[in-house]
N, C-alpha and C positions, 0 to 999 in steps of 0.2 A: 745711920749711926748718930748717937748724941755724944758729943765730947765736951770736956771741961776746957774752956779757952785758956786757963791759966797754965796747964801742963800738956793739953792735947790728948789726954788719956780718955778713951771712950767710957761713957757711963753704961751704955748698952748698944748692941748691934742687932739689927733685925734682918734676917735672911728671907728673901722672897723668891717664889718661883717665877720664871719668865713665861710661863703659860698664862694665857692662850697665845702669846706672841704679839709684837707691836703691830699697830696699824701702819700702812704705807706712809712714809714721810713723818713718822712720829718725832715730836720735838721734846716731849717730857716737860718737866717744870722743876723749879726749885721747891723745897719743902714749904708747905703753907701752914702757918700756925693759926689755930682757932680754939679759943679757950684752952682746955687741957689736952688738945689733940694736935697731932702733926699729920697733915694730909700729904700723901705722896702720889704723884703722877709720873710713873717711871717711863723711860724712853724705850726700854727693851722688853717690856711685858705686855703693854696695852691695857693694864688694869689701874684702877685708882683705889687706894686703901688708906685707912686711918689707923694711927698708932697712939697709944697713951704716951704723952710727952715724958712722964716720969719713968715709966718702966720699958717702953718700947713694945708692949704687947699689942697684938692686933685687935682692933675694935670692930672694924667693918671692912668689907672689900666689895668693889663693884667692877665686874668684867663686861658689862653689857655695852659700853660705849666705845671700847678700843680707842682710848684717849689719844689724840694727836697733839693738842695743844690746850693750855690753860688760858682762858679769857678773862677771868675775874670772879667776883662775888656778886650775888644779888640777894640781899638779906641773908637768910640761912642757907642758901644754895650756892654750890660751886658750879660755875658755867664752864663746860668743856666742849671743844669741837672734837668729835669722834671720827671714826673711819666713814661712817655713812650718815651721821646726824650731829646736830648740836643737842646737848643734853644739860639738864640742871640736876645735880646730885645733892641731896640733903646732907649738910655737913655733920649732922649729929648721928644720922642713922645709916647714911650710905645708900639709901633708896633713891631711885630715879624719880624726881618730881615731875619732869616732862622731857620729851624728846621730839625733835622735828627733823625730818629728812632734809639733807643738804643737796644742792645740785651736784652734778658730775663735773669733773674737771675744775675743781677748786684751785685758785692761784693765791700765792702770797700768804701772809698771815692775817687771820681774822682780827677784828677789833671790837671791844666792848667800851662804848662811850655812854656814860649815864645809864639810862634804862634801855638802851638799844645795842644790838649786836650787828656788826657789819661783816658780811662774808661775800667775797668775790669770786666769780668763775670767769671762764673765757668770754661769756656772753654779756655779763652785766654784774651789778652790785645788788645784794639782797639785804633788806633791814629786817631783823627779828626783834620781837618784844622779849626782853630778858626775863620778864616775870612769868610768861607762860609759853614762850616759844613761837607764838603766832608771827606769821609773815606780815610786816607792816607796809613794806613798799618794795618795788623792784624797779631798778634803773638800768636801762640798756646802754652799753657803751656806744659812743658815736662812731660812725664807720671810718672817720678819718684818724681814729686813735691808732689803728693797726691791731695787732694781736696783743692784748694785755698780758703782762708777765707777773706783775705784782701791783700793789696799791697802798696808799696811806691816806688817812683822813686826819686833817689838822686845821683847827680853827675854822671849821665849817667848809673847808675846801678839800676836794679829792685830787690827789696827786697819783698819776698812773705812770708806771714803767712799762713801755710796750716794746714790741720787736721792731719798730720803725725808727731806724737810725736818724739822728739829726743832721748828719753831714758825711763827709768822706773826702778822700783825696781827689775823687772825680765825682762830680755832681750827677745824680740820676738824670737820664735823658740827654745829657750832653755827650758829644762825640769824644772819644779818647784821642783821636787824631783828626781834628777838624780839617787839616789841610790835604787829607788823602782824597784821591779821585774816587768817584762812585762807580766808575767803569771797571769791570773786571773781565778777565779771560781765563781760560782753562789754564791750570797750573802747568808749569814747565820747569826745566832745570835752572832757569834764570829767575831767581826769587829776590824779593826786596821786603824787608820788615816794615810793616805799616804801623804797628803799635805794640806796646808791652804794658801789662798790668802786673805790678809787683805784689804778690801775696805769698807769704812765706808758709811752708809746710801745709799747703793747701790740698784739699781733696777737689779735683776737677772732674766734672761729669759733662761730657759732650754727648748730646743726643745722637743716636745712630743716624746714619745718612738717609735712611728710609723713613725716619720719624717726622711727625708734624712739627717737631721742634729742632729739625736738623740744623737750622741757622742760629742755634742758641747754645751757650755753654753755661754751666752752673758751677759756682766756686763756693766751697765752705772753707773758711779760714778764721780761727779764733772766735767761733760762734757767730760769724757773720756769713750769711748766705746771699749770694749775688747772682743775677742773670746778666750775661754778657751777649750782645748781638754780635754774630760772626759776620763782619763786613770790613771793607778797607778802613773805613772810619772808626768802627768799633763804638759801642755804646753800652753803658750800664743801664739796663732796662729797669731793673728794680733791685733793692737790697732790703734785708731784714735780719734781725737777730733771731736765733733759734737756740733753745736750750736742749741740745741733742745728746742723748745717752746711747752709746754704741750705735752710732748712726750708720745707715746703709740707704743707698738711693736706687730708685728705678724710674724708668720713663714709661708712661702709658698714655697714648693719644696726645692731648695737649697739656698733660699734667706731669709735674715732677712729684714723685712719691718718696716721701721721707719715712723710713722705718727707724723708730727711736724707742728707747726704754728697754728694760730687762724684765725677764720672767713674765709674770702675769700683767705687768704694766706696759708691755710692748704695744706700740701703736703704729698705725700707718697714718700719715698726715699728707694730704693732697694739697698741692699749690697749683694755681693756674700758671703755667710755664711762662706765659707772656706778660702777665702783670703782677705776679707774686701774691695774689689774693689767696688766703687759705680757703679752701672749698669744703673740706670735711676732714674728720679724723675718726678712726675706728680701731678697736682692739683687734690684734692679730695674733697668731700663734708665735711664741718667742723665737722659734727656730726657722721660721719661713722667711727667707730673705731673697729668694729667687722669683722671677715673674714671668708669666706666660700669658699673652693676650689671646683669648679664645672667643673670636667673634665680638659680641657686645659685653663680655665679662672679663674680669681680671682673675688670674689664678696664681696665688702665692704658694711656694712649695719650698722644700729643702732637699729634694732628690732622695730623701731617706724615708720619712715616716708620715708627712702630713701634706694635705691639700686644702687650701682655703680659698673659696671662690667668693668674689665680691662684685658689686655693681660699681664701675668706675665713675659713674655720674654722681653718686652720693655716698659711696663707701659702705653701703649696706651689705651685711654678711648675707650671702645666699645659701651657702652650705659649706660643710667641713667634713673631711674624711681623714681618718688616722689609722695606720696599720701598726699593730703591736710588734715589737722587736724587728722593725723594718730595716733592711739593708739598702733597698733601692725602691723609690717611688718616683718614677719619671714619666711626666705627662708630655703629650704631644697633641696638637690641634691639627685636624685634618680638613678643616673648613666646615665641618658639620658636627662632629663629635669629638670629645676628648678621649684619646687613647692613653691608658695608663698601664705601664709595665711595672709590676711589683715583685720583690722577693722579700722573704723574712726568714727568721729562724724557725718560724712556726709551720711553714708549709712550702710546697713547690712553688716555683715562679708562676705567676699568673698574669693574664691580660684582661683589663677592664675597658669596656666601652661605657662612657658616662655622658648623660645629657647635660650640656654645660650650664643651663640656668637653674635647673632643679637639683642637679646632683644625682638624679635617678640612674640606677644601674640598668644598662640596656643589655649588655652581654658580660659573661664572666667565663673566661677559658683558663684552664690549667695549661701550662706550656710544657709539653713533653720534649725533653732534650736528650733522652738516653735510649729508650726502648723502641721496639718496632710498632708500637701502637696497639697491638692485640692484647686485650685484657689488661690494658695499662691503667694503673690507679696509683697516684701519689697520695700519701697521707695528709690529711688536713687536721689542724688543731681545732677540736670541737669543744673544749671546756674541761676543767679539772685536770689538765695535763694530758689527756687522751688524744691520740692521733687515730683518725678513722679512714679506712679504705672501703670503697663501695664496689660491688660486682653484681652480676646477674644472680637472681635468687637460685640457691641450690638446696637440695635435701640430702643430708648425709650424717653418718654417725661419727666419722673421724675427720680431723683436720690435721694438715701438715704444713708447718711454716718453716721454709728454708731461708736462712739469713746469709746473704752472699757478701756483705761488707758492713763496716761500722763507720759512723760519722766522722771519727778521728783517724780512720785508716788503720786502726789496730786490729788484732786478730780475734778479739773476744766478742761475745754477744750477751745481752741480758734483757730481762723483761720483768716488770713488777706486776702487771695485771693484763689479762687478755679477755675481752668480751666479744660475743657475737650478737648481731642485732637482727631482729625480724623485719618483715616488710613494713611494719609501722614505726621502725626506729627504736623499739624497746629491746633492752638486753634480754636474751633468752635465759632461762633458769640454768644455773650451773651446779645445782646440788648433787647431781649424778656424774659430774665430770671426774675423770681419772687421768693421771699422767700415763701415757702409753709408752713413750719412747723419747729419749734425747741422746745425741751423740756426745754430750759433754756437760759436766757440772763440776763444782769444786768441793770435794769431799774433805779436804784438809782445812778448810776455813772454819773459824770459830762461829761463823754465821751459817745458818741452813740455807743453801743455795739450790735446793732440789726444785724439780719442775712443778711440783704441786703448788708452789707459792704463787703461780700466775693466775690461779683461780680460787685463792683463799679469802679474797675480799679485803686484804690488808695491803695497802700501797707501800707500807714500809718493809715488807718482805719481798724478796725477789729471787728469780732463777738467774744464774750466771755461769758461763762456761769456765773451764779451768784456767787459773792464772798462776798457781803456785807450782814452781818447778819448770813448767813450760806453758806456752800459749798456743794451743792447737790452732791452725789457720782456718779461715773460712773455706767452704761454707759450713754453717752449723744448722742444726735441725732439731725441731721438737715436734712431737705428735701427741694430740690430745684425743681421748675417748669421751664423747659427749654423753654416753650412757644409753642413748636411743637415737633413732633417726630424728634429725631436727632440720627445720627450715630457717635459712638466714641469708642475708644479702649484704651485710657489713661486718667488718671486724674492727674492733677498737683496741689499740695497744697503748699501755701506759709504760713509759720508760722508767727504769729503775733510777732512784735518786742517788747518784754516785758522783764522786768528784770527777770533773772533766767529762761527765755524761758517758762514762766508760760503758761500752757495750750497746749503746744506742743504735738501733737498727737503721741501716741506710738502704742498700738494695735488698730486695726480698722477692720470694715467690710463695704463693699460697695455693694449697691443694685441698680438695674435699673428696671423700670417698666413703663407701660403705664397707670396703675391704681394705684394710691397712697394708695389704701386700700389693694392691693395684691402684695407682694414683692417677694415671692419665696425665692430661694437660693441666697447667695451673689455671685456677679460676680468676686470679689477679696476680699482677706483678708490677714492679716499679721501684720508687723510691719511698720508703716509709717516712723517714725524717731527712729533710734536705737542709743541711746547715752549712751556710757560707760556700755553697757550691758555685754561686754566681758572684764573681768578683767585680765585674764591670758590666754595664749595659748602656747602650746609646742608640738613639733612633737614627735611622737613614731614611731616604725618601720613601721606601716601601715597607718599612718594618723596624725591627730592633736587632742589633748585633749583641750577642751575649758572650762573655769571656768566662769560661769555667776553669776552676783550678782543682787539681787533684790534691786532697788534704794530705796525702802521705808523700807522694813524689814530687808535688809542686808543678806538675805539667799543666800548661795553659792551652786550652782549645777554644776555638771560635765557632759560633753557631749563628745562623740567620733565622729569624722568626718573622713571618709575613703578616701578622695581625689578622689571621684568619682562623685561629683555633686549631690549626693543624700542627703536626710535629715540626719542631725546629730542625733545620737542615745543617748538618756539620759542614762548616766552611773551610776550616784550616786547623791542623794540629800543631801544637808546640809554637803558637803565636800569641803575642800579647797585643791587645787593642790599644792604639794610641788616640785616634779620634775619627769620627764619621763626618763626611762632608758630602751631602746630597746623595749621589748614587756610589760614591767611593768611600773606601775605608783604608785609613793608614794604620799599618800594623808593624810590629817588631818581632823578629825571629832570630835564630842562629843557624849559621851554615855548618858544614861538616868540620870546619876549623874552629868551631865554637866562637865565631865572630858575630857581633850583632849586625843584623841586616834589616834596613827599612824596606818595606814592600807595600805596594798599593793593591788592594783587592776590590772586587765588586760583590757585595753581599748577595745580589740576585743572579750572579754568574760565577759559578764555581771554577770555570775555566779561565777566568781573567786573572792575571798575575803580572805585576811590573815591579821588578827589583830596582831600588834606588841606589843601594850600595852599602858598604860596610864602613865602620869607623867615622860616621858623620855626626858631629855635635849639632844638636837641634834644640831650640826653644820650642817646645811643643805648643805653646800658646800662640805662636806667631806663624805656624804653618798655614799656608793658603792653598786650598783646592777649590777652584771655581771655573765654570765654563770649560771644563776638560783641561785646565792648565793647573799644574802643581808648581808651587814655589817654596823652597826652604830659604827664607831671607835672613835669619838671625845670625848664622855663622858662615859655614861654607855655602856660597850662593849657588842654588841649583834651580833650574827651571825645566819642566818636562811637559810634553803634550801627551796626556794620558790616553786620549782616543787613539792616537797613532803609536803609542808606546815608544816614544823617542825623546831624547834629551835635546833641549834648546841650549842650555848651559849645563855641561856635564859635571858630575861629581869628580871626575878625573881631570878636569881642566886645570891648567897651571894656576897656582894660588896667586891671588892679588889682594890688594887692600879691601876690596869689597867682601872678601871671604872672612874678614874679622868680625868679632861680635859687634853688632850694632842695633839701632832702633829703626823700624820700618813702618810705613803707612801706605795704604792703598790710595790710588788716584783713579778717578773714573776712566773708562775706556782701556782697561787692562794695563794700566801703568802702575809703578811702584816707586817710592822714594826710600832710600836707606841712608841713615845718618850716622856719623861717627864723631864723638866729641873730641874737639881739638884744643880745648882751653882758650888761651888768649888769641890764638890764630883763627878761631871760629870753627864752625862744624863743617866737616866734609860731607857733601851730599852726592849720591848717585841717583840718577833718574833712569829708570829701566823700563823698557817695553817688554812685557811679559809674552807677547806673541812672537817676537822675533829675537829677543835677547839683546837688542841695541841698548848701549849704556852711554849716558852723558854725565860728566863730573863737574861740580862746581863747588864753591865755598860760600857758606853763610857766615860773613865776617862778623856780623852783629851777634851771633848766637855763640857767646863765650861760656854760657853756663851749661852744665851737663843736662842733656835731654833725657827725659824719663817718660814712662807710659802716661798717656793722657787720661784715660777713663779706667775704672775698674773693668776687668776682663768680662764679667758677666753682663755688663751693659752694652759694651761695644767690643766684641772680641777681635774684629778686624777693622780698625779705624779706616774710614774712606773719606777723602776730600775731593772737591771738584774745582772751586775757584779761590778759596781761602784756606790756607794751611795753618793749623794751630800746633804749636810745640810747647811742651810744658818743661820747666826746670824746677829746681828746688826753691827758687825765688818768685816764681809766678808763671805767666803765660804770655806767649807772644803770637802775633798773626802775621802771616806772610802772603803776598800775592805775586803774580808774575810781573816782572819789571817791564 
């Protein structure tokens, strides 16, 4: 807008479109006056345009550069840094005079000084000629600078802001407690605090005990990332500033992996865990925050839709796989191949075997969880909304489709189109097809719901069973006359486009015959469309446990699938899966009195069952099942020997202080510590032998701040310590050793 400064009233207002959209990190610019033009570089549109100063009318517009920032003028040209290039735009015509590609990972603001343009990235500084865009010089940053974050040139000197802090409360490489002994012994109930490091509201990542970095902890607080050596003396090994957006961390080999950024700007940044040197960075899918090490490769995933494989040595993307409308995409490494169990709204659950370095599909199995395996075929989404089932080739004039259930558990059925495919996969001719029979349609609807709609070639018309007045229950049936004997080996079903997918076929049976009075056995049966049937899935030692849920009644059932392409075995009815631990499965069910009961099952042994008890409060993230020992440590303290099916500390034992809610950590050799916050009196600690249930109690007088979880659960779900114990509070981290 142009306004009169005397009264603030606008002389004119120009409205512009925000298309094509701003470049990432767009800064925009103040209006630039040139002769009788007003040049605008907007922050929200990515375009540059010129208006008549007197009238506000558009003179020219340039959308090629996706302008990020205005750098200055060079004669009659406007110099702009865009999303992918530096460009010169003629001020009079708006035409691009020249453009030059810029490096990736640009940092800070670029500068135009005289006839030169200076642009920096994480690797160095580039000089461009402002007259033609040619690269004049390239200066690499010195290795001792650290990771540059921004820069400024002033009076011939380059000033760099890097991620290398100038100091801190504790110097790098100096011990936190120089007087502590270097000798250590296994942890016991008699503990002494060796050092504390004050860091408020910090994210603390302690590498898992089996990791190459198990004697290191990483702390992110107020943009400062530090590595702490876990020892009696303690030591800040390195520290650096990071500009992390929605940060998440992972540990792989000797590297700390930082996931930062949002949307298409999400990146994985790898640091050497022992010296803090940045090794590489690469773009990753925005939703993939979980990590699985598969031999020599890393696999990022989100348990739902995406797999992203990369080389941990250099960050190079190896392959990526994404499933549409995914509910579960769960990988497992068996030492040779990646097993992936997937479910989606588009097809039945399936099991993939993938070569880890190439992503090549080795095997692809549909997982049968309901039928007996004879003529079983679940529908697969094949394009344009059609679901396809396959069967052995038949020759017949009539087909009969029986619909036994609907995806939402309702009583109706519907279909928009039905096709049959020949042995070459092509749809057979439907010009002679006729509707032979249906047990139901809706004559009172203002829409035509007759059976002939399923072969009229119009996906907007459909057949639907009765819904006005009453809803006849399943099964429903349609019969089609193909006009003459035809050969086919597939059927393709297009669901009707109706709110809530009303009538979408779930369980079905398909028959073919030359005599509509004699149908014989079905040529195919199964689940046409499987929507949200699998609520949960987790790997155990030998396969996957699946939890199915009835859409109508809500009943939950458990199945075991053994990664062999064969039918899943029904394990337990009316059970909810809590978690898998090696060869054991923790589940929840209800007894005849409708009380919740925790039970332990073995997915490979249907006869194994061990009930824990009723009315037990449990933090499911703290459950321990290892070496045939079960422990509920969070509330009511329970220990059981699962191999012998007997309790070491029973759920019916008299209640004591150890049964209160607390924080627990594992100690090597089947020991456990449980802590209770005691305020100024210090933290009460119980030292428990999981094999025999022996308990020793002591007080950590120095631990007056409330203890909280040390690492994100996905990195170290069961923290385990041997000689140095780390405890976290809201003000920092403390280290303890046996006194």
